[in-house]
C-alpha positions, 0 to 999 in steps of 0.5 A, a space after each residue: 138495090 138500085 135506087 133513083 133519086 130526084 130532088 132528094 126523093 126516091 122515085 125509082 127502085 129495082 132489086 138486082 139478084 145474082 143467079 140462084 137467088 130469084 131463079 135457080 139458073 138465072 140472074 134477075 131484076 125484081 121489084 121494079 117500081 117508079 113513083 107516079 110522079 115520074 111515070 111516062 117520063 122515060 124514067 122506067 126505061 132508064 131505070 131498067 137500062 141501068 139495072 141491066 148494066 149494073 147487074 152485068 157489072 156486079 155478076 157478069 154478063 149473062 141471061 136475065 129472067 124476070 117475072 113481068 106484069 103482062 100489061 108491061 110485056 111490050 115495055 120489056 120487049 123493047 129492052 130485049 126480053 122475050 116471053 118464055 112462059 104462059 100467063 100466071 097469076 101472082 097476087 091476082 095480077 097476070 104475069 109472064 116470065 121473060 128472058 133477056 139474053 146477054 148479047 142483046 
């Protein structure tokens, strides 16, 4: 778990998963969330950059697969992820699978 704190309040969180836990052949970052108070401040990008760095530190440099909400596609593309699936529904929300190569 990677957590971001601001003034003793939890404001950002991701779950870092080794290969074989979220996806059979890929490490993954999941449950990406930021508190409304820090949205549009760059906190989400910082959270993902640190999540990628920590995933590599913990599990080695390797491709990362995520299930992303479709409306965040450009955000994840700015971090090196590319769409690798068609749109699918998860909990009634449009999602796509995305992959980031380790050498981005």
